[in-house]
C-alpha positions in Angstrom: 15.4 -215.0 -78.6 16.1 -214.7 -75.0 15.2 -217.3 -72.8 13.0 -215.3 -70.4 11.0 -218.1 -68.8 12.2 -219.3 -65.1 14.5 -221.8 -64.1 12.2 -224.8 -62.4 12.3 -225.1 -58.6 11.7 -221.0 -58.3 9.2 -218.3 -58.6 8.1 -215.1 -58.7 6.0 -213.7 -56.2 3.0 -211.3 -57.0 1.8 -209.0 -55.0 -0.6 -210.5 -53.3 1.7 -213.7 -52.7 4.1 -211.5 -51.8 2.2 -209.2 -49.6 1.2 -212.5 -47.5 4.8 -213.8 -47.4 6.0 -210.5 -45.7 3.1 -210.5 -43.5 3.6 -213.9 -42.3 7.6 -213.5 -41.8 6.8 -210.5 -39.7 4.3 -212.7 -37.6 6.9 -215.0 -37.3 9.2 -212.5 -36.2 7.4 -211.4 -33.8 6.9 -214.6 -32.0 10.6 -215.2 -31.8 11.5 -211.7 -30.8 8.9 -212.1 -27.9 10.8 -214.5 -26.9 13.7 -213.5 -26.8 15.4 -214.5 -29.7 17.8 -211.6 -31.7 17.7 -211.6 -35.4 20.6 -212.4 -37.1 21.5 -212.4 -41.2 23.9 -214.6 -42.8 25.5 -214.8 -46.7 23.9 -216.5 -49.0 27.3 -217.4 -50.5 30.2 -219.0 -48.1 33.3 -222.0 -48.7 32.6 -225.2 -49.6 35.1 -226.2 -47.2 33.9 -224.9 -44.0 31.2 -227.5 -44.3 32.7 -231.0 -46.4 33.1 -232.5 -43.1 29.4 -231.7 -41.9 27.8 -232.4 -44.7 26.8 -235.8 -45.8 27.5 -237.1 -49.6 24.1 -237.1 -49.9 23.8 -232.9 -48.6 26.3 -232.3 -50.8 24.7 -234.0 -53.6 21.7 -231.3 -52.8 23.8 -228.0 -52.7 24.6 -226.1 -54.9 28.4 -224.7 -56.2 29.9 -222.4 -58.0 33.5 -221.8 -58.3 35.1 -218.1 -56.9 37.7 -216.1 -59.2 40.7 -217.3 -57.5 39.6 -221.0 -57.9 37.9 -221.9 -54.3 35.1 -223.6 -54.2 31.9 -221.8 -53.2 28.1 -223.1 -52.2 24.9 -221.6 -51.6 23.1 -221.3 -48.6 21.7 -225.0 -47.5 21.0 -224.8 -44.2 21.2 -221.8 -42.1 21.4 -223.9 -38.9 25.0 -224.9 -40.1 25.9 -221.5 -40.3 24.6 -220.5 -37.0 26.5 -223.2 -35.6 30.0 -221.4 -37.2 28.8 -218.2 -36.3 28.9 -219.4 -32.7 32.3 -221.1 -32.8 34.0 -217.6 -34.1 31.3 -214.7 -32.8 29.3 -215.8 -29.9 30.0 -215.8 -25.8 30.2 -219.7 -25.6 29.9 -219.6 -22.0 26.2 -217.5 -22.3 22.7 -218.8 -23.9 22.9 -217.6 -27.3 19.0 -217.2 -29.2 19.1 -215.9 -32.0 16.3 -216.3 -35.2 16.8 -216.0 -38.6 14.5 -215.1 -41.9 16.2 -215.9 -45.1 16.3 -218.1 -48.7 18.0 -221.5 -48.9 18.7 -223.2 -51.7 18.7 -227.1 -52.9 20.4 -228.4 -56.3 17.4 -230.6 -57.8 18.2 -231.7 -61.1 14.8 -233.7 -61.8 12.7 -231.3 -63.5 9.4 -233.4 -63.0 9.4 -232.9 -58.8 7.6 -230.7 -57.2 10.1 -229.6 -54.9 11.4 -225.9 -54.5 15.0 -225.3 -55.5 14.8 -221.6 -53.6 12.9 -221.4 -50.6 12.2 -219.2 -47.8 12.6 -220.1 -44.3 12.2 -218.7 -40.7 13.8 -220.4 -37.4 15.1 -219.5 -34.5 18.8 -221.7 -32.3 19.1 -221.8 -28.7 22.4 -222.5 -28.2 24.1 -223.0 -24.8 23.6 -225.5 -22.2 19.6 -225.4 -21.8 18.9 -228.9 -21.2 15.0 -230.6 -21.1 13.9 -226.7 -20.6 15.1 -225.1 -24.0 13.2 -228.0 -25.5 10.0 -227.0 -24.0 10.9 -223.6 -25.1 11.6 -224.7 -28.7 8.3 -226.4 -29.1 6.4 -223.5 -26.7 7.6 -221.0 -29.6 6.9 -223.3 -32.7 3.4 -223.8 -31.5 3.0 -220.4 -30.4 4.4 -219.2 -34.5 1.6 -221.3 -36.3 -0.9 -219.9 -34.4 0.1 -216.3 -34.8 0.6 -216.9 -38.4 -3.0 -218.0 -38.4 -2.6 -221.7 -38.8 -5.1 -223.8 -36.4 -5.2 -227.7 -38.0 -1.5 -228.3 -37.5 0.3 -230.5 -35.5 3.6 -231.1 -33.6 5.2 -234.8 -34.1 7.9 -235.0 -31.3 10.6 -238.2 -30.9 13.7 -238.7 -29.2 16.8 -240.1 -30.9 18.0 -241.0 -27.8 15.5 -243.4 -27.3 16.4 -245.2 -30.6 20.6 -244.9 -29.8 20.2 -246.3 -26.4 19.0 -249.4 -27.7 20.8 -249.5 -30.4 23.9 -249.2 -28.4 22.9 -252.1 -26.3 22.2 -254.3 -29.2 26.0 -253.8 -30.2 25.1 -252.5 -33.8 28.0 -250.4 -34.9 27.4 -246.3 -36.2 27.1 -247.2 -39.5 24.4 -250.0 -39.5 22.6 -248.0 -36.7 22.5 -244.7 -39.1 21.1 -247.2 -41.7 18.6 -249.4 -39.6 17.4 -245.3 -38.6 16.7 -243.9 -41.8 14.8 -247.2 -42.5 12.5 -246.5 -38.6 12.4 -243.2 -40.2 10.8 -244.2 -43.3 8.3 -247.1 -41.5 9.7 -249.3 -44.4 8.9 -252.1 -42.2 9.9 -255.0 -44.6 13.7 -253.2 -45.2 13.9 -253.1 -41.5 13.1 -257.2 -41.2 15.4 -257.7 -44.2 17.9 -255.6 -43.0 18.3 -257.3 -39.4 17.7 -260.6 -40.6 21.4 -260.2 -42.0 22.6 -259.2 -38.8 23.4 -261.1 -35.4 20.9 -259.1 -33.7 19.3 -260.4 -30.3 15.9 -261.4 -30.7 14.6 -258.9 -27.7 16.5 -256.0 -30.0 14.8 -257.0 -32.9 11.2 -257.1 -31.4 11.7 -253.4 -30.2 13.2 -252.4 -33.2 10.6 -253.4 -35.1 8.0 -252.1 -32.3 9.6 -248.4 -32.9 7.4 -247.0 -35.9 4.6 -248.3 -34.4 5.1 -246.0 -31.5 3.3 -243.1 -32.0 0.2 -241.2 -30.1 -0.4 -239.6 -27.1 1.3 -240.2 -23.6 -0.1 -243.4 -23.6 3.1 -244.4 -25.8 5.7 -243.7 -23.7 4.6 -246.5 -21.3 4.6 -248.9 -23.9 7.9 -248.0 -24.9 9.3 -249.1 -21.6 8.6 -252.1 -21.8 11.5 -254.0 -22.0 13.6 -251.4 -22.1 16.7 -250.9 -19.4 19.3 -249.3 -20.7 19.6 -246.2 -19.2 20.0 -243.9 -22.0 16.5 -244.8 -23.7 15.1 -244.6 -20.3 16.1 -240.9 -19.9 15.4 -240.0 -23.1 11.5 -240.9 -22.1 11.9 -239.0 -19.0 12.4 -236.1 -21.1 9.4 -237.1 -23.5 7.4 -237.3 -20.3 8.7 -233.8 -19.0 7.7 -232.0 -22.3 4.3 -233.4 -22.4 3.8 -232.4 -18.9 4.5 -229.0 -19.6 2.7 -228.4 -22.7 -0.2 -230.0 -20.6 0.1 -227.2 -18.0 0.3 -224.1 -20.2 -2.7 -225.4 -22.6 -0.8 -226.5 -25.8 -0.9 -230.4 -25.3 -3.9 -230.5 -28.0 -1.0 -229.3 -30.8 1.7 -232.4 -29.7 1.8 -236.3 -30.4 4.6 -238.8 -29.8 6.6 -240.3 -32.5 9.1 -242.5 -31.4 9.6 -243.9 -35.1 10.8 -239.7 -36.1 14.5 -240.6 -36.3 14.7 -237.6 -38.7 18.4 -236.4 -40.0 22.2 -237.2 -39.5 23.8 -235.0 -36.6 20.2 -234.9 -34.2 20.7 -236.0 -31.1 17.5 -235.9 -28.8 14.4 -234.4 -29.1 13.2 -234.0 -32.7 10.4 -232.9 -34.0 8.2 -232.2 -37.0 5.5 -229.6 -37.9 2.1 -230.9 -40.1 -1.2 -228.9 -41.2 -3.9 -231.6 -42.1 -4.4 -229.5 -45.2 -0.9 -230.2 -46.9 1.0 -233.8 -46.9 4.2 -231.9 -46.4 6.0 -231.1 -43.1 6.1 -227.4 -42.5 8.2 -227.0 -39.8 11.0 -229.5 -38.7 13.7 -229.3 -36.1 14.8 -230.7 -32.8 18.3 -231.0 -30.7 21.4 -231.4 -32.1 24.3 -231.2 -29.3 27.7 -232.2 -31.3 26.7 -230.0 -34.6 29.0 -227.4 -33.1 31.8 -229.4 -32.3 32.3 -229.8 -36.3 33.5 -225.7 -36.3 35.9 -226.6 -33.1 33.8 -225.8 -30.1 31.6 -227.6 -27.9 28.1 -226.4 -27.5 24.8 -228.1 -26.9 21.7 -226.7 -28.8 18.1 -227.0 -30.1 15.9 -225.3 -32.7 13.7 -225.3 -35.5 12.9 -223.8 -39.1 9.6 -223.4 -40.6 9.1 -223.7 -44.6 7.5 -220.3 -45.0 6.0 -221.0 -49.0 4.4 -224.3 -47.2 3.1 -222.5 -44.3 1.2 -220.1 -46.6 0.1 -223.0 -49.1 -1.5 -224.3 -45.9 -2.9 -220.8 -44.6 -4.4 -220.8 -48.1 -5.9 -223.9 -47.8 -7.5 -222.7 -44.6 -8.4 -219.5 -46.2 -6.7 -217.4 -43.9 -4.6 -215.1 -46.6 -5.9 -211.9 -46.4 -6.0 -209.5 -49.2 -3.0 -207.0 -50.6 -2.9 -204.3 -48.7 -4.4 -201.6 -51.3 -4.7 -197.9 -50.5 -6.7 -195.9 -48.7 -6.9 -192.7 -51.1 -5.9 -192.3 -54.6 -5.8 -189.2 -56.2 -5.0 -187.2 -59.8 -3.1 -183.7 -60.2 -3.3 -181.0 -62.4 0.2 -180.6 -61.6 0.5 -176.8 -61.1 0.9 -176.8 -57.1 3.9 -178.9 -56.4 3.9 -177.8 -53.0 0.1 -177.7 -51.8 0.0 -181.0 -53.5 3.2 -182.6 -51.4 2.4 -181.0 -48.4 -1.4 -182.2 -48.7 -0.6 -185.5 -49.9 2.0 -186.1 -46.7 -0.5 -185.1 -43.9 -2.4 -188.0 -45.2 1.1 -190.5 -45.4 2.5 -189.2 -41.8 -1.1 -189.9 -40.2 -0.5 -193.4 -41.3 -2.8 -193.3 -44.6 -1.4 -195.4 -47.6 -2.0 -192.1 -50.5 -1.4 -193.5 -54.3 -1.1 -191.2 -57.0 -3.0 -191.8 -60.2 -2.2 -190.7 -63.9 -5.6 -190.9 -65.1 -7.0 -187.8 -67.5 -10.4 -188.0 -65.7 -12.3 -187.9 -62.2 -14.5 -190.9 -64.1 -11.6 -192.7 -64.9 -10.0 -192.3 -61.1 -13.5 -193.4 -59.6 -13.8 -196.3 -62.1 -10.4 -197.2 -60.5 -11.3 -197.0 -57.0 -14.4 -199.4 -57.7 -12.4 -202.0 -59.4 -9.5 -202.0 -56.7 -11.3 -201.3 -54.0 -9.8 -197.7 -52.8 -12.5 -195.9 -50.4 -11.3 -192.3 -50.7 -10.6 -190.5 -54.0 -10.1 -186.8 -54.7 -8.4 -184.2 -57.2 -6.0 -181.6 -56.6 -6.9 -178.7 -59.0 -5.9 -174.9 -58.7 -4.4 -175.3 -55.2 -7.6 -177.1 -54.3 -8.9 -180.7 -53.4 -12.0 -182.0 -53.8 -12.9 -185.5 -53.0 -14.7 -187.7 -55.8 -15.3 -190.7 -53.6 -15.3 -191.0 -49.9 -13.6 -188.2 -48.1 -15.6 -185.0 -47.4 -16.6 -184.2 -50.4 -16.0 -180.7 -50.5 -13.1 -178.2 -51.9 -11.1 -176.1 -50.5 -7.6 -175.7 -48.9 
């Protein structure tokens, strides 16, 4: 017997789910487009060699791999940001600001069938490539907030961090790149015990240990920035805090500050270099949006190009919308009809006129008017008619009269 079950981590989208998914992606795309971002498409399959140096070992282990007919190693799309960096190096004009967005499915290799994570998941995101500076960070955050609002979400918060703040302290403390990376991971997980044990084994001055240990506690409103400045004298950290202050001031002026909070213990990812962000809904414990500034990532493809962007997990956004009661009923037809099939020219002309006027008209294949009306009542279709002998008769809604 054939195995017709789906592999774990993938799903079918039934009409109601698919309708809301497409509608939500359309809303997100409209916001992106109104801000001047142009849509791009990337292939689902690429050569592994293009990304082997930029993918961390952990990321490589989460990538679907396959062998091409010539023996080359291929991978499924795991991170559209990486693909857009490749495109920037080979196809974009590096002298100009490039604003692009994508609506793609990404894939993550997971071997544990008990996990709730998806192995195929839709993403919607924007990338701003070029020397946009702090103003670019503000633009990205503004688009992120407007996108979630346009999708219908209301109870959400964007947490904003600054990798530069940590990097400045780490550099001043004399941590090597490997040790800084390990400590960054512990801070990002808010693992206070792990941090303490790690730092106890390193030759780090007490004042820096105190600053590192304080990082997971530095979250909240703008007052966090004043607290973070105490005792920190290096230029990089203070410049990072200046950038955060500028961002918060701009969002407050725009009336968007209620959607953001500061978290200087947010130190996500391997390739982020400045502002980082995560978006959470109060209805869902997992992030629905993440991103940040990655000024060094394009250099892996041979081009020096600062960049900043974010990605929205569409499936998680849909779950949050459902919990808020914001999903909409599947768009059914406004009209349904049956026909005796004896005058195709008249039938096609009449129905086409309705459809060309913007109506959704569904042809049914029932044997009786009662069956047609019963179907319309159960499906919430307001109008039903019968075409017979070259005439139209409305049996539900409509004009309720006969005639050509």
